[in-house]
C-alpha positions in Angstrom: -14.9 -5.6 3.3 -11.1 -6.2 3.0 -9.4 -2.8 3.6 -6.0 -3.9 2.3 -6.8 -4.5 -1.3 -3.2 -5.4 -2.2 -3.2 -9.2 -1.3 -6.4 -9.6 -3.1 -5.2 -7.7 -6.3 -1.9 -9.7 -6.5 -3.9 -12.9 -6.6 -6.1 -11.4 -9.1 -3.3 -10.2 -11.3 -1.2 -13.6 -11.0 -0.1 -14.6 -14.6 -1.3 -11.3 -16.1 1.0 -10.0 -18.6 -1.1 -7.1 -20.2 -3.3 -5.0 -18.0 -5.9 -2.6 -18.9 -6.7 0.2 -16.3 -10.0 2.0 -17.0 -10.6 5.1 -15.2 -14.3 5.8 -14.7 -16.3 8.8 -13.4 -17.8 12.1 -13.8 -15.0 14.9 -14.2 -17.4 17.7 -13.2 -18.0 16.0 -9.8 -15.2 16.1 -7.1 -16.5 12.9 -5.4 -17.2 11.0 -8.6 -14.0 11.7 -10.5 -11.8 9.9 -8.3 -11.4 6.7 -10.7 -10.4 9.3 -13.5 -7.9 10.9 -11.1 -6.5 7.5 -10.0 -6.0 6.5 -13.6 -4.3 9.5 -14.7 -1.9 9.2 -11.7 -1.3 5.6 -12.8 -0.8 6.5 -16.5 1.7 9.1 -15.5 3.8 6.5 -13.7 4.4 4.8 -16.9 3.8 1.2 -15.5 5.2 -1.4 -18.1 2.8 -3.7 -19.8 -0.2 -1.4 -18.6 -2.3 0.6 -20.8 -4.8 3.3 -19.1 -8.0 4.2 -20.6 -10.1 7.1 -19.5 -13.7 6.3 -19.9 -15.7 9.2 -17.9 -19.2 8.3 -17.3 -19.4 6.1 -20.3 -17.2 2.9 -19.9 -18.7 1.3 -22.7 -17.0 3.8 -25.0 -13.5 2.3 -24.5 -14.5 -1.5 -24.9 -13.2 -1.3 -28.5 -10.0 0.2 -27.6 -9.6 -2.4 -24.7 -10.3 -5.2 -27.1 -7.7 -4.0 -29.5 -5.2 -3.8 -26.7 -5.7 -7.6 -25.8 -5.1 -7.4 -22.1 -4.9 -10.3 -19.8 -6.7 -8.6 -17.2 -8.8 -5.4 -16.8 -8.8 -3.3 -13.6 -11.7 -0.6 -13.3 -11.4 2.3 -11.0 -14.3 4.3 -9.8 -15.6 6.0 -7.0 -17.6 3.8 -4.5 -19.5 4.5 -1.2 -18.2 1.6 0.8 -18.6 3.1 4.3 -14.7 3.2 4.6 -12.5 6.2 5.3 -12.4 8.6 2.4 -9.4 7.7 0.1 -9.7 4.0 0.6 -9.4 1.7 -2.3 -11.0 -1.7 -2.1 -11.8 -4.7 -4.4 -15.6 -4.6 -4.9 -17.3 -7.8 -6.3 -19.8 -7.5 -9.2 -22.6 -8.8 -6.7 -21.8 -5.9 -4.5 -22.0 -3.2 -7.1 -25.6 -1.9 -6.6 -25.1 -0.7 -3.2 -21.7 0.9 -3.5 -21.1 2.8 -6.8 -22.2 6.4 -7.0 -23.8 5.6 -10.3 -23.3 8.2 -12.8 -22.9 5.9 -15.5 -25.1 5.4 -18.5 -24.9 1.8 -18.3 -24.8 -0.1 -15.2 -21.0 -1.2 -14.4 -22.1 -4.8 -13.6 -23.2 -5.1 -17.1 -19.9 -3.5 -18.4 -18.2 -6.0 -16.5 -19.9 -9.1 -17.7 -19.6 -7.8 -21.3 -15.7 -7.1 -20.8 -15.3 -10.5 -19.2 -17.2 -12.2 -22.0 -15.9 -10.3 -24.9 -12.1 -10.3 -23.7 -12.1 -13.8 -22.0 -10.4 -12.2 -19.1 -10.8 -11.4 -15.5 -12.4 -8.0 -14.7 -11.6 -6.6 -11.2 -13.3 -3.2 -10.0 -11.5 -1.1 -7.6 -13.7 1.2 -5.5 -12.3 4.5 -4.2 -14.2 5.8 -1.1 -15.3 9.5 -1.8 -15.6 12.1 1.1 -19.2 12.3 1.0 -19.0 15.3 3.6 -17.2 17.4 1.0 -19.0 16.7 -2.4 -18.0 20.1 -3.8 -14.1 20.1 -2.6 -13.3 16.3 -3.0 -10.7 14.7 -0.6 -9.2 16.3 2.2 -5.4 16.4 2.1 -5.1 13.5 4.6 -7.4 11.4 2.5 -5.6 12.5 -0.7 -2.3 11.4 0.9 -3.7 8.0 1.8 -5.1 7.5 -1.7 -1.7 8.5 -3.2 0.1 5.9 -1.1 -2.4 3.3 -2.0 -2.1 4.1 -5.7 1.9 4.0 -5.3 1.3 0.5 -4.0 -0.9 -0.5 -6.8 1.6 0.7 -9.4 4.1 -1.4 -7.9 2.0 -4.4 -8.2 1.3 -3.5 -11.6 4.9 -2.9 -12.4 5.9 -6.4 -10.9 3.1 -8.0 -13.1 4.6 -6.3 -16.1 8.3 -7.2 -15.3 7.2 -10.8 -14.7 5.3 -10.9 -18.0 8.6 -9.6 -19.9 10.7 -12.2 -18.1 8.4 -15.0 -18.7 7.6 -15.6 -15.1 11.1 -15.1 -13.6 11.5 -12.6 -10.8 13.5 -9.6 -12.0 16.9 -9.3 -10.6 
């Protein structure tokens, strides 16, 4: 699995002007709420041309709102056991979902991804966040939380760059 997700995300977001970020996870579970926590952090950074949707354990509940937003790309954030260090972010293919996600979802995430892609005619990317399975009640250690925050900062810069390029019609910002 590609540990440095940034190059892959940059390629996937190439040409995207409006990006929908969807936080997924169970708020009552320290290890499963990572997608929701990450989405909130990105929302607080006020990334241009990006709208954040908090879906909880029912990602299908935000599909109408996403459709109204009319994104060029949909980015899903969810906790996933990828066998990586806690706090690691990685792109997960739709085919790899069954063995990686800590499924607390009402509907399988692969079905949601297919529906969103078909309904919106856009690419849907899933970013998994490795929880600390040794600390199910307390969540990430300070070290893992720091690594996740650094990766989320890198992700917000990628999203901001995509938004800036969109506003400038493909020209690099000065």
